[in-house]
Residue frames as qw, qx, qy, qz and C-alpha x, y, z in Angstrom:
[[0.428, -0.100, 0.737, -0.514, 26.88, 2.08, 18.97],
 [0.185, -0.047, -0.892, -0.410, 25.22, -1.05, 17.67],
 [0.596, -0.352, -0.291, -0.660, 21.54, -1.83, 17.88],
 [0.766, -0.270, -0.574, 0.102, 22.20, -4.73, 20.27],
 [0.401, -0.013, -0.444, 0.801, 24.20, -2.42, 22.54],
 [0.181, -0.189, 0.033, -0.965, 21.43, 0.18, 22.54],
 [0.601, -0.368, -0.587, -0.398, 18.59, -2.24, 23.32],
 [0.591, -0.626, 0.217, -0.460, 17.26, -2.56, 26.87],
 [0.003, -0.444, 0.877, -0.182, 19.27, -4.95, 29.12],
 [0.809, -0.099, -0.314, -0.488, 17.10, -7.98, 28.42],
 [0.623, 0.080, -0.727, 0.278, 19.43, -10.34, 30.23],
 [0.037, -0.141, 0.541, -0.828, 18.69, -8.25, 33.33],
 [0.666, -0.087, -0.031, -0.740, 14.97, -8.73, 32.78],
 [0.809, 0.042, -0.567, -0.150, 15.40, -12.48, 32.39],
 [0.427, 0.145, -0.707, 0.545, 17.68, -12.76, 35.39],
 [0.254, -0.164, 0.361, -0.882, 15.34, -10.64, 37.48],
 [0.774, -0.088, -0.188, -0.598, 12.28, -12.70, 36.56],
 [0.775, 0.034, -0.628, 0.066, 14.07, -15.93, 37.43],
 [0.296, 0.170, -0.638, 0.690, 15.53, -14.69, 40.68],
 [0.374, -0.120, 0.298, -0.870, 12.12, -13.49, 41.83],
 [0.445, 0.087, 0.847, -0.279, 10.56, -16.86, 41.16],
 [0.657, 0.515, 0.081, -0.546, 9.10, -16.49, 37.68],
 [0.180, -0.414, 0.825, 0.340, 11.26, -19.25, 36.21],
 [0.456, 0.145, -0.667, -0.571, 10.32, -21.56, 33.44],
 [0.774, -0.082, 0.399, -0.486, 7.40, -23.88, 34.15],
 [0.381, -0.128, 0.889, 0.218, 7.71, -27.52, 33.23],
 [0.567, 0.417, -0.185, -0.686, 6.26, -28.29, 29.81],
 [0.863, 0.141, 0.484, -0.035, 5.13, -31.39, 27.99],
 [0.350, -0.326, 0.613, 0.629, 7.23, -32.37, 25.03],
 [0.458, 0.568, 0.671, 0.134, 4.23, -32.46, 22.64],
 [0.298, 0.163, 0.301, 0.891, 4.61, -29.92, 19.79],
 [0.144, -0.708, -0.521, -0.454, 1.07, -28.61, 20.29],
 [0.464, -0.675, -0.361, 0.445, 2.08, -27.06, 23.61],
 [0.327, 0.015, 0.168, 0.930, 3.64, -24.21, 21.60],
 [0.137, -0.461, -0.466, -0.743, 0.15, -22.96, 20.99],
 [0.455, -0.652, -0.585, 0.162, -0.94, -22.86, 24.63],
 [0.109, -0.949, -0.016, -0.295, -1.09, -19.51, 26.50],
 [0.401, 0.462, -0.573, 0.546, 2.21, -18.52, 28.10],
 [0.679, -0.528, -0.509, 0.041, 2.23, -19.74, 31.66],
 [0.544, -0.618, -0.150, 0.548, 4.74, -17.32, 33.21],
 [0.101, 0.948, -0.053, -0.296, 6.23, -13.91, 32.63],
 [0.347, -0.523, 0.631, 0.455, 9.56, -15.24, 31.42],
 [0.504, 0.308, 0.756, 0.281, 7.83, -17.13, 28.60],
 [0.275, 0.887, 0.365, -0.059, 5.99, -14.00, 27.47],
 [0.085, -0.905, 0.262, 0.325, 9.02, -11.71, 27.59],
 [0.490, -0.302, 0.713, 0.400, 11.30, -14.29, 25.97],
 [0.490, 0.468, 0.689, 0.258, 9.01, -14.83, 23.01],
 [0.170, 0.956, 0.203, -0.125, 8.37, -11.12, 22.64],
 [0.183, -0.829, 0.385, 0.362, 12.06, -10.12, 22.61],
 [0.572, -0.070, 0.727, 0.375, 12.99, -12.93, 20.28],
 [0.411, 0.566, 0.626, 0.346, 10.63, -11.58, 17.61],
 [0.003, 0.960, 0.249, -0.129, 10.72, -7.87, 18.43],
 [0.520, -0.497, 0.281, 0.636, 14.28, -7.22, 17.21],
 [0.534, 0.448, 0.523, 0.491, 13.35, -6.58, 13.62],
 [0.102, -0.188, 0.123, 0.969, 13.82, -3.24, 11.94],
 [0.321, 0.581, 0.689, -0.289, 10.19, -2.17, 11.59],
 [0.263, 0.704, -0.168, -0.638, 11.04, 0.21, 8.84],
 [0.193, 0.408, -0.792, -0.411, 12.54, -2.50, 6.57],
 [0.245, -0.082, -0.962, -0.093, 10.42, -5.47, 7.71],
 [0.560, -0.501, -0.323, -0.576, 6.78, -6.04, 8.76],
 [0.477, -0.474, 0.537, -0.509, 6.04, -6.58, 12.45],
 [0.221, 0.187, -0.955, -0.060, 6.72, -10.25, 13.06],
 [0.770, -0.275, -0.213, -0.534, 4.01, -12.82, 13.85],
 [0.445, -0.402, 0.748, -0.284, 4.03, -15.30, 16.72],
 [0.134, -0.063, 0.975, 0.166, 3.38, -19.04, 16.26],
 [0.331, 0.519, 0.732, -0.292, -0.34, -18.40, 16.07],
 [0.356, 0.462, 0.498, 0.642, 0.11, -15.92, 13.26],
 [0.164, -0.923, -0.346, 0.033, -0.79, -12.87, 15.40],
 [0.241, 0.797, -0.209, 0.512, 1.09, -9.56, 15.32],
 [0.654, -0.091, -0.566, 0.494, 3.69, -10.14, 18.10],
 [0.050, 0.202, -0.293, 0.933, 3.22, -6.62, 19.53],
 [0.603, -0.298, -0.134, -0.728, -0.55, -6.98, 19.85],
 [0.827, -0.165, -0.536, -0.030, -0.20, -10.54, 21.15],
 [0.472, 0.074, -0.552, 0.683, 2.30, -9.46, 23.79],
 [0.228, -0.275, 0.173, -0.918, -0.02, -6.73, 25.03],
 [0.781, -0.247, -0.312, -0.482, -2.85, -9.27, 25.39],
 [0.805, -0.049, -0.542, 0.235, -0.60, -11.75, 27.19],
 [0.281, 0.180, -0.454, 0.826, 0.90, -9.22, 29.53],
 [0.452, -0.306, 0.030, -0.837, -2.56, -7.89, 30.36],
 [0.856, -0.218, -0.403, -0.239, -3.71, -11.45, 31.11],
 [0.648, 0.039, -0.561, 0.514, -0.65, -11.97, 33.33],
 [0.031, -0.281, 0.307, -0.909, -1.35, -8.75, 35.22],
 [0.666, -0.315, -0.135, -0.662, -4.96, -9.78, 35.90],
 [0.898, -0.187, -0.397, -0.031, -3.83, -13.12, 37.30],
 [0.717, -0.144, -0.317, 0.604, -0.81, -11.86, 39.22],
 [0.100, -0.953, -0.161, -0.237, -1.77, -8.46, 40.68],
 [0.305, -0.917, 0.254, -0.027, 1.33, -6.40, 41.60],
 [0.840, -0.243, 0.373, 0.311, 3.91, -9.01, 40.59],
 [0.550, -0.076, 0.434, 0.710, 6.93, -7.81, 38.60],
 [0.288, 0.857, 0.378, -0.201, 5.02, -4.70, 37.57],
 [0.079, -0.776, 0.348, 0.520, 8.19, -2.97, 36.33],
 [0.283, -0.159, 0.838, 0.440, 9.00, -5.78, 33.92],
 [0.332, 0.574, 0.748, 0.012, 5.38, -5.96, 32.73],
 [0.154, 0.906, 0.184, -0.350, 5.09, -2.23, 32.19],
 [0.172, -0.620, 0.524, 0.559, 8.45, -1.95, 30.46],
 [0.282, 0.045, 0.868, 0.407, 7.63, -4.65, 27.95],
 [0.273, 0.738, 0.607, -0.114, 4.18, -3.23, 27.38],
 [0.041, 0.870, -0.083, -0.484, 5.74, 0.11, 26.62],
 [0.240, -0.391, 0.710, 0.534, 8.18, -1.53, 24.18],
 [0.308, 0.375, 0.842, 0.237, 5.30, -3.18, 22.30],
 [0.172, 0.848, 0.430, -0.258, 3.26, 0.03, 22.21],
 [0.054, -0.749, 0.286, 0.595, 6.02, 2.19, 20.83],
 [0.201, -0.137, 0.813, 0.529, 6.49, -0.25, 17.94],
 [0.183, 0.603, 0.768, 0.115, 2.73, 0.09, 17.29],
 [0.167, 0.389, 0.167, 0.891, 3.25, 3.86, 17.14],
 [0.446, -0.778, -0.400, -0.189, 1.28, 4.43, 20.33],
 [0.456, 0.372, -0.368, 0.720, 3.92, 6.83, 21.61],
 [0.337, -0.569, 0.183, -0.727, 1.81, 8.58, 24.21],
 [0.901, -0.356, -0.052, -0.241, 0.77, 5.32, 25.93],
 [0.858, 0.135, -0.291, 0.402, 4.32, 3.96, 25.72],
 [0.219, 0.513, -0.333, 0.760, 5.85, 7.13, 27.23],
 [0.583, -0.553, 0.108, -0.585, 3.34, 7.03, 30.13],
 [0.967, -0.224, -0.117, -0.014, 4.28, 3.46, 30.98],
 [0.687, 0.322, -0.302, 0.577, 7.95, 4.16, 30.70],
 [0.121, -0.626, 0.244, -0.731, 7.46, 7.06, 33.18],
 [0.807, -0.477, 0.039, -0.346, 5.90, 4.67, 35.68],
 [0.941, -0.003, -0.158, 0.299, 8.81, 2.26, 35.38],
 [0.408, 0.568, -0.233, 0.675, 11.20, 5.22, 35.65],
 [0.427, -0.716, 0.158, -0.529, 9.96, 5.94, 39.13],
 [0.944, -0.323, 0.049, 0.036, 11.48, 2.65, 40.26],
 [0.209, -0.790, 0.551, 0.166, 15.18, 2.56, 41.20],
 [0.740, -0.117, 0.631, 0.203, 17.55, 0.41, 39.19],
 [0.217, -0.222, 0.629, 0.713, 18.82, -0.07, 35.66],
 [0.150, 0.498, 0.806, 0.283, 15.37, -0.80, 34.27],
 [0.051, -0.859, -0.401, 0.315, 14.10, 2.51, 35.68],
 [0.228, -0.598, 0.316, 0.701, 17.00, 4.42, 34.20],
 [0.216, 0.057, 0.782, 0.583, 16.44, 2.84, 30.80],
 [0.085, 0.686, 0.721, 0.046, 12.69, 3.55, 30.98],
 [0.092, -0.835, -0.166, 0.517, 13.22, 7.19, 31.78],
 [0.209, -0.403, 0.529, 0.717, 15.61, 7.57, 28.86],
 [0.153, 0.304, 0.831, 0.439, 13.09, 5.96, 26.48],
 [0.022, 0.789, 0.581, -0.197, 10.29, 8.15, 27.76],
 [0.112, -0.716, 0.113, 0.680, 12.33, 11.29, 27.02],
 [0.170, -0.107, 0.729, 0.654, 12.96, 10.03, 23.47],
 [0.083, 0.500, 0.827, 0.244, 9.30, 9.45, 22.92],
 [0.027, -0.792, -0.328, 0.514, 8.45, 12.86, 24.18],
 [0.070, -0.481, 0.431, 0.760, 10.51, 14.17, 21.27],
 [0.097, 0.215, 0.875, 0.423, 8.62, 11.89, 18.92],
 [0.024, 0.699, 0.700, -0.146, 5.30, 13.27, 20.21],
 [0.060, -0.693, -0.031, 0.718, 6.40, 16.84, 19.76],
 [0.021, 0.243, -0.645, -0.724, 6.95, 16.21, 16.07],
 [0.011, 0.323, 0.926, 0.194, 3.97, 13.89, 15.68],
 [0.031, -0.728, -0.624, 0.280, 1.58, 16.44, 17.21],
 [0.181, -0.339, 0.132, 0.914, 2.97, 19.49, 15.46],
 [0.456, 0.696, 0.449, -0.325, 0.17, 21.41, 13.80],
 [0.355, 0.020, 0.546, 0.759, 0.35, 22.11, 10.06],
 [0.300, 0.426, 0.099, -0.848, -1.53, 25.03, 8.45],
 [0.411, 0.327, 0.835, 0.162, -4.36, 23.87, 6.18],
 [0.284, 0.788, 0.277, -0.471, -5.47, 27.24, 4.69],
 [0.392, 0.772, -0.383, -0.322, -2.93, 27.15, 1.85],
 [0.991, 0.128, -0.019, 0.041, -1.61, 24.06, -0.04],
 [0.566, 0.584, -0.387, 0.435, 1.88, 25.45, -0.27],
 [0.274, -0.621, 0.488, -0.548, 2.01, 26.13, 3.47],
 [0.925, -0.184, 0.193, -0.271, 0.67, 22.66, 4.09],
 [0.894, 0.336, -0.196, 0.223, 3.43, 21.11, 1.99],
 [0.231, 0.662, -0.455, 0.549, 6.03, 23.30, 3.72],
 [0.603, -0.510, 0.391, -0.473, 4.74, 22.04, 7.07],
 [0.997, 0.007, 0.066, -0.048, 5.11, 18.48, 5.96],
 [0.666, 0.549, -0.322, 0.390, 8.66, 19.23, 4.78],
 [0.183, -0.678, 0.457, -0.545, 9.43, 20.62, 8.26],
 [0.854, -0.316, 0.300, -0.286, 8.22, 17.44, 9.84],
 [0.925, 0.317, -0.128, 0.166, 10.36, 15.34, 7.46],
 [0.332, 0.664, -0.433, 0.511, 13.42, 17.41, 8.46],
 [0.480, -0.576, 0.435, -0.498, 12.61, 16.94, 12.16],
 [0.976, -0.092, 0.151, -0.128, 12.20, 13.17, 11.79],
 [0.774, 0.500, -0.258, 0.291, 15.52, 13.09, 9.87],
 [0.027, -0.711, 0.490, -0.503, 17.28, 14.75, 12.76],
 [0.740, -0.381, 0.421, -0.360, 16.01, 12.07, 15.09],
 [0.964, 0.257, -0.063, 0.028, 17.13, 9.39, 12.65],
 [0.495, 0.613, -0.424, 0.447, 20.66, 10.74, 12.81],
 [0.325, -0.632, 0.446, -0.545, 20.52, 11.22, 16.55],
 [0.773, -0.242, 0.485, -0.328, 19.43, 7.66, 17.32],
 [0.607, 0.500, -0.574, -0.228, 21.48, 5.87, 14.66],
 [0.377, 0.264, -0.876, 0.144, 21.77, 2.18, 15.32],
 [0.216, 0.078, 0.764, -0.603, 18.89, 1.95, 17.84],
 [0.167, 0.496, 0.850, 0.057, 15.24, 0.95, 17.54],
 [0.090, 0.781, 0.313, -0.532, 14.40, 4.65, 17.58],
 [0.023, -0.374, 0.555, 0.743, 16.22, 5.19, 14.28],
 [0.036, 0.203, 0.910, 0.359, 13.83, 2.66, 12.74],
 [0.038, 0.691, 0.669, -0.272, 10.74, 4.18, 14.35],
 [0.022, 0.698, -0.024, -0.716, 11.75, 7.65, 13.16],
 [0.032, -0.168, 0.734, 0.657, 12.26, 6.30, 9.63],
 [0.070, 0.487, 0.868, 0.070, 8.71, 4.86, 9.75],
 [0.044, 0.792, 0.399, -0.460, 7.37, 8.31, 10.66],
 [0.050, -0.525, 0.387, 0.756, 9.50, 10.10, 8.04],
 [0.075, 0.075, 0.861, 0.497, 8.25, 7.69, 5.38],
 [0.085, 0.635, 0.757, -0.131, 4.62, 8.27, 6.38],
 [0.039, 0.782, 0.097, -0.615, 5.03, 12.02, 5.97],
 [0.072, -0.359, 0.636, 0.680, 6.76, 11.56, 2.65],
 [0.094, 0.319, 0.902, 0.274, 3.86, 9.43, 1.46],
 [0.056, 0.746, 0.545, -0.378, 1.35, 11.98, 2.73],
 [0.014, -0.610, 0.218, 0.761, 3.04, 14.66, 0.68],
 [0.018, -0.067, 0.803, 0.592, 2.68, 12.68, -2.53],
 [0.028, 0.527, 0.850, -0.006, -0.94, 11.86, -1.72],
 [0.015, 0.732, 0.295, -0.613, -1.69, 15.54, -1.11],
 [0.029, 0.461, -0.448, -0.766, -0.14, 16.64, -4.38],
 [0.011, 0.145, 0.905, 0.399, -1.97, 13.88, -6.28],
 [0.026, 0.642, 0.737, -0.211, -5.33, 14.83, -4.74],
 [0.045, 0.857, 0.180, -0.480, -4.78, 18.47, -5.57],
 [0.513, -0.108, 0.501, 0.689, -2.99, 18.21, -8.92],
 [0.246, 0.685, 0.537, 0.427, -5.70, 20.07, -10.83],
 [0.210, -0.961, -0.168, 0.057, -5.20, 23.06, -8.54],
 [0.513, -0.629, 0.339, 0.475, -1.46, 23.07, -8.99],
 [0.456, 0.757, -0.337, -0.325, 0.49, 24.20, -12.00],
 [0.541, 0.408, -0.732, -0.069, 1.76, 21.06, -13.76],
 [0.656, -0.410, 0.435, -0.462, 0.21, 19.03, -10.97],
 [0.989, 0.114, 0.016, -0.095, 0.43, 15.73, -12.77],
 [0.633, 0.541, -0.415, 0.368, 4.16, 16.22, -13.44],
 [0.194, -0.605, 0.520, -0.571, 4.67, 17.21, -9.82],
 [0.879, -0.225, 0.249, -0.338, 2.93, 13.97, -8.74],
 [0.926, 0.295, -0.191, 0.139, 5.21, 11.88, -10.95],
 [0.300, 0.626, -0.495, 0.523, 8.26, 13.64, -9.47],
 [0.544, -0.502, 0.399, -0.541, 6.86, 13.02, -5.96],
 [0.981, -0.051, 0.098, -0.160, 6.42, 9.30, -6.59],
 [0.739, 0.499, -0.335, 0.303, 9.87, 9.06, -8.14],
 [0.026, 0.627, -0.527, 0.573, 11.43, 10.63, -5.10],
 [0.747, -0.368, 0.290, -0.471, 9.39, 8.45, -2.79],
 [0.998, 0.066, -0.005, -0.013, 10.43, 5.09, -4.30],
 [0.577, 0.573, -0.387, 0.435, 14.02, 6.24, -4.52],
 [0.158, -0.618, 0.475, -0.606, 14.30, 7.50, -0.98],
 [0.668, -0.271, 0.522, -0.457, 12.48, 4.56, 0.57],
 [0.697, 0.329, -0.581, -0.261, 13.69, 1.70, -1.60],
 [0.265, 0.208, -0.878, 0.339, 14.69, -0.19, 1.59],
 [0.481, -0.110, 0.383, -0.781, 11.28, 0.16, 3.15],
 [0.296, 0.153, 0.938, -0.092, 8.91, -2.78, 3.64],
 [0.418, 0.668, 0.430, -0.440, 6.32, -0.61, 1.78],
 [0.059, -0.449, 0.511, 0.731, 8.35, -0.18, -1.40],
 [0.103, 0.177, 0.892, 0.403, 6.25, -2.61, -3.42],
 [0.086, 0.736, 0.622, -0.254, 3.07, -0.83, -2.33],
 [0.006, -0.741, 0.082, 0.667, 4.57, 2.46, -3.44],
 [0.103, -0.207, 0.728, 0.645, 5.57, 1.04, -6.84],
 [0.101, 0.482, 0.850, 0.187, 1.97, -0.24, -7.40],
 [0.033, 0.814, 0.379, -0.440, 0.52, 3.12, -6.32],
 [0.065, -0.581, 0.367, 0.724, 2.88, 4.86, -8.77],
 [0.104, 0.071, 0.865, 0.485, 1.77, 2.50, -11.52],
 [0.079, 0.637, 0.748, -0.168, -1.82, 3.23, -10.61],
 [0.012, 0.744, 0.065, -0.665, -1.21, 6.89, -11.15],
 [0.009, -0.309, 0.652, 0.692, 0.09, 6.26, -14.66],
 [0.079, 0.367, 0.911, 0.172, -3.01, 4.12, -15.25],
 [0.082, 0.759, 0.464, -0.449, -5.19, 7.04, -14.20],
 [0.009, 0.620, -0.282, -0.732, -3.30, 9.32, -16.62],
 [0.069, -0.017, 0.854, 0.516, -3.83, 6.80, -19.47],
 [0.061, 0.562, 0.824, -0.022, -7.52, 6.55, -18.81],
 [0.018, 0.772, 0.229, -0.593, -7.91, 10.28, -18.45],
 [0.033, -0.435, 0.510, 0.741, -6.17, 10.83, -21.78],
 [0.049, 0.194, 0.902, 0.382, -8.38, 8.29, -23.49],
 [0.038, 0.698, 0.672, -0.245, -11.46, 10.00, -22.03],
 [0.013, -0.723, -0.004, 0.690, -10.32, 13.46, -23.02],
 [0.285, 0.501, -0.552, -0.603, -9.30, 12.51, -26.56],
 [0.886, 0.177, 0.260, -0.339, -11.53, 9.89, -28.19],
 [0.533, -0.311, 0.709, 0.342, -9.32, 7.01, -29.43],
 [0.556, 0.460, 0.653, 0.232, -11.40, 6.91, -32.60],
 [0.188, 0.960, 0.142, -0.154, -10.95, 10.64, -33.25],
 [0.630, 0.652, -0.113, 0.405, -8.25, 12.60, -35.05],
 [0.115, -0.849, 0.331, -0.396, -6.84, 14.29, -31.90],
 [0.875, -0.434, 0.211, -0.035, -5.90, 11.08, -30.14],
 [0.316, 0.716, -0.619, 0.063, -2.15, 10.43, -30.05],
 [0.960, -0.134, -0.244, -0.040, -1.45, 6.72, -29.48],
 [0.598, 0.341, -0.463, 0.559, 2.18, 7.45, -28.60],
 [0.203, -0.478, 0.365, -0.773, 1.17, 9.57, -25.59],
 [0.851, -0.264, 0.022, -0.452, -1.29, 6.95, -24.43],
 [0.913, 0.152, -0.345, 0.156, 1.24, 4.18, -24.97],
 [0.316, 0.493, -0.506, 0.633, 3.77, 6.04, -22.90],
 [0.516, -0.427, 0.325, -0.668, 1.45, 6.19, -19.91],
 [0.962, -0.073, -0.079, -0.250, 0.58, 2.47, -20.26],
 [0.789, 0.302, -0.430, 0.320, 4.16, 1.34, -20.60],
 [0.021, 0.534, -0.510, 0.674, 5.19, 3.37, -17.55],
 [0.744, -0.312, 0.257, -0.532, 2.47, 1.63, -15.53],
 [0.968, 0.133, -0.203, -0.058, 3.43, -1.75, -16.92],
 [0.507, 0.504, -0.530, 0.456, 7.10, -1.18, -16.04],
 [0.248, -0.463, 0.516, -0.677, 6.23, -0.51, -12.42],
 [0.880, -0.135, 0.131, -0.435, 3.78, -3.36, -12.09],
 [0.895, 0.283, -0.338, 0.071, 6.28, -5.76, -13.65],
 [0.177, 0.558, -0.610, 0.533, 8.97, -4.70, -11.20],
 [0.542, -0.310, 0.526, -0.578, 6.69, -5.91, -8.40],
 [0.930, 0.122, 0.000, -0.347, 5.35, -8.97, -10.20],
 [0.688, 0.471, -0.531, 0.153, 8.91, -10.32, -10.66],
 [0.075, -0.472, 0.691, -0.543, 9.51, -10.50, -6.93],
 [0.638, -0.195, -0.735, -0.126, 8.69, -13.82, -5.30],
 [0.479, -0.286, -0.692, 0.457, 7.30, -14.21, -1.84],
 [0.028, 0.084, 0.235, -0.968, 5.52, -10.82, -1.50],
 [0.297, 0.512, 0.720, -0.362, 1.81, -10.25, -1.05],
 [0.294, 0.688, -0.032, -0.663, 1.72, -7.57, -3.79],
 [0.184, -0.230, 0.817, 0.496, 2.87, -10.02, -6.50],
 [0.231, 0.453, 0.855, 0.102, -0.62, -11.35, -7.35],
 [0.134, 0.831, 0.311, -0.442, -2.09, -7.82, -7.29],
 [0.028, -0.642, 0.436, 0.630, 0.63, -6.59, -9.69],
 [0.229, 0.005, 0.890, 0.394, 0.05, -9.53, -12.05],
 [0.229, 0.664, 0.703, -0.110, -3.67, -8.72, -12.23],
 [0.085, 0.853, 0.049, -0.513, -2.94, -5.06, -12.97],
 [0.176, -0.393, 0.670, 0.604, -0.54, -6.09, -15.76],
 [0.229, 0.322, 0.880, 0.265, -3.23, -8.11, -17.46],
 [0.150, 0.813, 0.487, -0.283, -5.78, -5.27, -17.07],
 [0.033, -0.752, 0.234, 0.615, -3.34, -2.72, -18.61],
 [0.209, -0.150, 0.811, 0.526, -2.52, -5.01, -21.51],
 [0.208, 0.554, 0.803, 0.066, -6.24, -5.40, -22.19],
 [0.067, 0.865, 0.220, -0.445, -6.73, -1.63, -22.06],
 [0.135, -0.566, 0.512, 0.632, -3.78, -1.08, -24.44],
 [0.249, 0.128, 0.879, 0.387, -5.06, -3.70, -26.89],
 [0.191, 0.718, 0.662, -0.092, -8.58, -2.28, -26.95],
 [0.008, 0.867, 0.027, -0.498, -7.51, 1.32, -27.25],
 [0.212, -0.399, 0.633, 0.628, -4.96, 0.55, -29.99],
 [0.259, 0.342, 0.846, 0.317, -7.64, -1.15, -32.09],
 [0.121, 0.835, 0.488, -0.221, -10.01, 1.76, -31.67],
 [0.123, -0.785, 0.171, 0.583, -7.33, 4.27, -32.68],
 [0.417, -0.069, 0.710, 0.564, -6.61, 2.54, -36.03]]
């Protein structure tokens, strides 16, 4: 089943809005009218659904013409429509609110709205009930408690969550819920690496375990919209290792091994360079700055070690 097949019957929403009198209002031809508040429900829903099709695991949440997060903007516009049109087309309004909320990871609020729509007869109610049931499964994983009294139990709990999210990914293949489950799986994977990094002095070979964790993270989630952030974070860890080594072993002393320090620096530079070579991403400038900083650190430390 394709993603388009699995999405809510939007043509039904549009047709219903038009048939009930919510049709397109006349608009002036001037370009600046694009920036005016939506005048009717069809405008709001049409703009929302046009931009809300993206895979939110691979791509950032789209912006509307004003530059605002389309999910947040839609919630504001639907709320404004509700205030001005009490009781009109409540099923359409609540359904689209729920769709925006679930993409913002507000699963409890989205499920509650879907339940309200599900009480109404018709295809929209059936679709809403189905979505609410799916989000209930999301919430069961999301809210699952993890033991915090032991670091190994904590990691095991995170692994169990990853496995549960992966099951939902496979179950909802080709739908928006596959993408949402991938987002949640990725967040847990990142949390695992952060936990190991924060506790590496308490773990045997903690630094090596952190390197392995980052390597697995960037390999598993290479299609994620966050991959460049992960690469920079990985480079930052190598930078920390380089600075720690230089602090532990005085570069001007006999115990300092420039080859070890150089290995940490070059690993960081390799990761930063991978990001800096990509055009059109926000992390590019940050990576370029970090490259210059690491080169400066390497030059200074190399001179001190001679």
